[in-house]
C-alpha positions, 0 to 999 in steps of 0.5 A, spaced: 771 201 854 777 198 848 783 204 849 782 205 840 774 206 842 775 210 848 779 214 844 774 215 837 768 216 842 774 222 846 775 224 838 768 225 837 766 229 842 773 234 843 770 234 834 762 236 837 765 241 841 769 245 837 763 246 832 759 248 837 764 253 840 765 255 833 757 256 832 756 260 838 762 264 836 759 266 830 753 267 833 755 272 838 759 275 832 752 275 828 749 278 834 754 284 835 755 284 827 763 283 828 766 278 823 767 272 826 775 272 826 774 278 831 771 274 837 778 270 836 781 277 837 778 279 842 779 274 846 786 273 846 785 281 847 782 279 853 786 274 856 792 277 854 790 284 858 787 279 863 793 275 865 797 282 865 801 281 858 798 285 853 798 283 846 802 288 840 798 287 834 803 283 832 802 279 836 797 278 835 796 277 829 801 272 829 796 268 834 791 268 829 795 267 822 793 273 820 798 278 815 799 286 818 793 289 813 789 284 816 791 284 823 790 292 822 784 292 819 781 287 824 783 292 830 780 297 827 774 293 827 774 292 834 776 299 837 770 301 832 765 298 836 768 299 843 771 293 844 778 293 844 783 300 845 791 302 843 795 304 848 801 306 848 804 305 855 811 303 855 817 308 854 817 306 847 811 311 844 812 307 838 810 300 842 802 299 841 799 295 846 791 293 846 787 293 852 780 291 851 774 297 852 770 296 858 764 296 853 769 288 852 767 286 858 760 289 859 757 285 851 762 278 853 757 278 860 751 280 857 752 274 852 757 270 856 755 270 863 748 265 862 752 259 859 757 260 865 751 260 870 750 253 866 757 252 866 758 252 873 752 248 874 755 242 870 761 243 874 757 242 880 756 234 878 764 232 877 769 231 884 776 235 884 779 228 881 775 229 875 777 237 874 783 235 874 784 231 870 778 233 865 783 239 866 789 236 865 787 232 859 784 240 856 791 242 857 795 237 853 790 237 848 789 244 847 798 244 847 798 238 842 793 242 837 797 248 837 804 245 836 800 241 830 798 248 827 805 252 828 808 246 824 803 247 819 804 255 819 812 252 817 810 249 813 814 243 815 810 236 814 807 233 820 810 227 823 805 221 823 804 219 831 807 213 833 
């Protein structure tokens, strides 16, 4: 397959995956009476908490491109739903961090657990070298998209690829 054709195939597959993932997120949000942005926030809070670097509301808002007021409303919704809790853990008691609540893990496991089982079944069809190449590719693509989004957020014109 020619390089241009392979590129087009990969771009189309990434677009399809992004679209399907977005629709799945909307299904989760709808089922749990959450705003669609809430899923992105909840995932960010859960990943940061699991990594041992919990987010502050300000960092969450920056990551999602939200104003302070919109972030506060979002965190309030997630807290009321029992998915997130605010915590004051540092010596600076004014600093609030966001932690996943127990309910978030239960709800996520119930909804996404069957998908995880299906992912495991698909991954069994790939050897370690294929999975390593896929991980390297997806990491590079995630970084590229995040960098481009950051450029757009600063209103700097994007530089065309050479």
